[in-house]
LUMLOLUM-497716 format. One record per residue: residue in one letter; x negated, y negated, z negated of N, C-alpha, C, CB in turn. Coordinates in pm, whole numbers, padded with zeros to 5 digits, always signed. Glycine has a CB too. Example, Ala and Ser with C-alpha at 12.3 -4.5 7.8 and 13.67 -1.06 7.14 Angstrom:
// residues 2
A-01319+00569-00780-01230+00450-00780-01320+00330-00780-01131+00447-00905/S-01285+00225-00708-01367+00106-00714-01290-00003-00787-01408+00060-00572/
//
This chain:
// residues 107
X-00378-01574+01297-00321-01459+01318-00318-01442+01443-00209-01445+01267/X-00305-01340+01498-00298-01270+01646-00171-01203+01649-00419-01157+01680/X-00074-01260+01711+00078-01201+01748+00065-01122+01867+00196-01318+01780/X+00177-01051+01876+00182-00977+01990+00164-00819+01980+00087-01032+02072/X+00117-00758+01886+00057-00651+01878+00170-00548+01825-00067-00669+01795/X+00157-00421+01867+00305-00339+01842+00239-00237+01723+00384-00236+02012/X+00369-00228+01629+00332-00163+01522+00427-00031+01533+00347-00254+01390/X+00394+00080+01461+00467+00209+01513+00568+00226+01355+00330+00370+01561/X+00660+00291+01373+00732+00358+01260+00747+00504+01280+00868+00299+01241/X+00800+00565+01149+00801+00718+01157+00913+00737+01032+00627+00801+01129/X+00985+00842+01056+01060+00918+00959+00974+01033+00901+01188+00973+01023/X+01009+01063+00787+00938+01175+00725+01071+01247+00680+00823+01133+00597/X+01052+01381+00691+01173+01484+00631+01078+01581+00565+01287+01571+00760/X+01130+01622+00466+01098+01743+00384+01183+01816+00307+01014+01716+00304/X+01204+01943+00336+01301+02017+00260+01204+02134+00199+01433+02074+00359/X+01255+02151+00052+01170+02261-00036+01270+02369-00041+01119+02211-00202/X+01241+02478-00069+01315+02601-00136+01309+02593-00264+01266+02732-00105/X+01447+02589-00324+01442+02574-00466+01389+02691-00532+01572+02544-00520/X+01426+02814-00489+01408+02942-00552+01221+02950-00587+01475+03077-00431/X+01145+02909-00491+01001+02935-00486+00904+02791-00474+00978+03035-00354/X+00961+02704-00424+00906+02568-00424+00848+02564-00296+00803+02535-00539/X+00877+02659-00197+00803+02672-00054+00851+02540+00045+00852+02833+00027/X+00754+02453+00067+00792+02335+00159+00788+02408+00307+00674+02195+00145/X+00924+02364+00355+00939+02391+00505+00842+02310+00581+01083+02358+00557/X+00830+02341+00710+00762+02254+00782+00840+02134+00829+00708+02320+00884/X+00767+02033+00910+00827+01914+00912+00943+01930+01030+00715+01797+00936/X+00900+01981+01153+01015+02013+01242+01129+02096+01172+00962+02094+01365/X+01113+02202+01094+01218+02268+01048+01303+02176+00941+01165+02396+00990/X+01230+02100+00860+01284+02035+00753+01401+01922+00825+01154+01965+00662/X+01321+01857+00975+01437+01768+01016+01536+01837+01070+01404+01668+01108/X+01535+01975+01167+01656+02045+01194+01740+02082+01105+01636+02141+01249/X+01706+02122+00982+01794+02135+00871+01850+02021+00821+01736+02192+00772/X+01795+01923+00813+01872+01775+00760+01980+01737+00889+01736+01620+00735/X+01939+01748+01001+02030+01701+01103+02165+01799+01095+01953+01707+01254/X+02126+01928+01078+02246+02028+01045+02315+01979+00928+02198+02180+01016/X+02259+01975+00844+02319+01928+00710+02421+01794+00717+02193+01893+00611/X+02362+01685+00794+02418+01587+00816+02534+01585+00877+02352+01527+00861/X+02544+01712+00993+02643+01694+01106+02745+01784+01054+02591+01732+01262/X+02721+01897+00963+02811+01991+00948+02829+01998+00808+02774+02114+01009/X+02737+01955+00728+02757+01952+00572+02891+01869+00500+02622+01883+00516/X+02934+01902+00376+03043+01826+00342+02993+01805+00189+03197+01901+00369/X+03050+01695+00147+03027+01644-00008+03112+01737-00096+03077+01476-00036/X+03026+01789-00186+03076+01875-00295+03092+01767-00432+02957+02013-00322/X+03236+01729-00469+03248+01652-00586+03197+01752-00697+03399+01596-00607/X+03145+01668-00782+03086+01728-00911+03002+01846-00913+03186+01760-00994/X+02907+01825-00788+02806+01928-00754+02720+01956-00870+02721+01886-00638/X+02678+01863-00936+02603+01899-01063+02651+02014-01143+02604+01787-01152/X+02783+02036-01142+02849+02155-01232+02818+02292-01170+03018+02141-01243/X+02757+02290-01038+02724+02416-00989+02575+02443-00975+02789+02434-00865/X+02495+02350-01054+02372+02377-01076+02334+02426-01202+02309+02282-01050/X+02269+02535-01222+02215+02605-01329+02079+02562-01390+02207+02735-01288/X+01988+02538-01320+01865+02494-01359+01842+02362-01313+01765+02580-01316/X+01877+02268-01379+01852+02132-01340+01708+02083-01351+01936+02046-01419/X+01622+02145-01451+01488+02118-01453+01423+02152-01341+01429+02173-01551/X+01446+02265-01270+01384+02307-01130+01417+02219-01036+01427+02437-01077/X+01549+02171-01024+01577+02078-00904+01527+01970-00919+01702+02051-00873/X+01500+01900-01031+01442+01780-01064+01275+01807-01010+01468+01747-01238/X+01232+01923-01037+01073+01941-01020+01072+01931-00875+01000+02091-01078/X+01157+02012-00828+01164+02046-00648+01148+01913-00604+01324+02119-00572/X+01247+01812-00636+01273+01670-00604+01150+01579-00593+01362+01613-00709/X+01092+01604-00706+00951+01542-00730+00869+01592-00634+00888+01571-00867/X+00851+01703-00622+00753+01766-00522+00762+01714-00390+00770+01911-00510/X+00876+01713-00346+00945+01648-00210+00887+01511-00210+01124+01639-00210/X+00949+01436-00318+00885+01295-00305+00739+01262-00291+00918+01226-00411/X+00662+01327-00355+00521+01345-00344+00459+01344-00189+00492+01479-00415/X+00496+01476-00140+00487+01498-00008+00495+01395+00101+00570+01578+00013/X+00641+01359+00068+00690+01225+00168+00592+01102+00158+00850+01162+00118/X+00587+01043+00023+00505+00948+00012+00348+00970+00054+00522+00913-00114/X+00304+01076+00040+00180+01096+00109+00163+01094+00241+00135+01196+00081/X+00269+01144+00295+00290+01117+00463+00302+01001+00510+00401+01170+00521/X+00377+00890+00413+00389+00753+00449+00259+00673+00434+00496+00692+00369/X+00199+00726+00334+00044+00661+00305-00045+00688+00439-00043+00747+00158/X-00031+00814+00461-00134+00872+00588-00063+00760+00692-00113+01079+00646/X+00043+00766+00726+00086+00715+00836+00067+00554+00847+00221+00758+00845/X+00071+00491+00712+00050+00344+00691-00128+00321+00749+00081+00303+00498/X-00214+00411+00692-00347+00415+00718-00363+00423+00868-00411+00526+00645/X-00303+00524+00938-00333+00559+01087-00257+00419+01160-00255+00733+01141/X-00153+00374+01117-00100+00257+01173-00182+00150+01184+00001+00218+01111/X-00223+00119+01067-00316-00002+01045-00452+00020+01130-00351-00018+00879/X-00506+00130+01134-00634+00154+01214-00592+00127+01365-00696+00315+01193/X-00469+00182+01410-00423+00149+01549-00383+00012+01575-00312+00229+01585/X-00345-00045+01511-00330-00186+01511-00451-00268+01531-00272-00223+01393/X-00553-00227+01427-00690-00267+01428-00750-00279+01579-00770-00163+01343/X-00749-00170+01624-00825-00138+01755-00746-00206+01864-00839+00024+01786/X-00590-00201+01840-00544-00288+01953-00563-00440+01944-00403-00265+01973/X-00590-00486+01815-00617-00643+01818-00763-00654+01881-00611-00720+01653/X-00864-00573+01831-00993-00571+01899-01000-00584+02043-01054-00458+01870/X-00931-00487+02086-00917-00465+02236-00839-00612+02278-00817-00309+02277/X-00739-00643+02230-00685-00760+02323-00760-00893+02316-00538-00794+02287/X-00829-00888+02161-00922-01012+02166-01020-00986+02284-01009-01035+02020/X-01091-00906+02271-01194-00888+02374-01155-00886+02527-01261-00764+02345/X-00998-00877+02541-00974-00896+02685-00954-01029+02708-00864-00822+02737/X-00882-01082+02605-00861-01242+02601-01010-01340+02627-00795-01280+02433/X-01091-01295+02529-01246-01373+02555-01305-01335+02711-01380-01305+02423/X-01286-01220+02757-01352-01190+02881-01254-01260+02977-01374-01027+02910/X-01130-01296+02965-01054-01360+03071-01082-01519+03061-00892-01323+03056/X-01111-01562+02936-01179-01703+02917-01296-01717+02989-01214-01734+02778/X-01385-01613+02956-01521-01651+03029-01497-01663+03183-01641-01534+03002/X-01432-01550+03234-01401-01575+03366-01364-01668+03420-01339-01519+03399/X-01261-01732+03347-01195-01862+03398-01273-01975+03379-01066-01892+03335/X-01360-01982+03279-01461-02090+03259-01558-02086+03368-01534-02078+03125/X-01613-01976+03411-01691-01944+03532-01623-01984+03641-01725-01806+03547/X-01524-01964+03675-01433-01998+03782-01422-02158+03805-01291-01937+03748/X-01403-02212+03693-01390-02377+03706-01517-02446+03694-01296-02441+03594/X-01630-02382+03634-01803-02444+03657-01812-02448+03810-01951-02324+03589/X-01779-02328+03875-01807-02331+04034-01741-02417+04120-01781-02211+04093/X-01621-02486+04062-01574-02595+04144-01602-02716+04137-01469-02602+04143/
//
């Protein structure tokens, strides 16, 4: 195994409008979530305020699918990046070894 390569990480945010199922873009979703985390408050017994739980569950499932897809895509891209880094690092190491062998043979 080749050690020392850097992998990436990413957070995925997705907010959906309950009324029509419209997904907000990633930047807006992140901004809304940050605002909610900073200024939002816990609503005890919040489920008592939800009239249509089936729609809420559907919207939550939609968000989950989008976030899961984003993670799958990121994982594929991250693996590709790591493979390229590994090939590059191996090529560099092999080139350096050849150079050092050539120098030693000259002595």
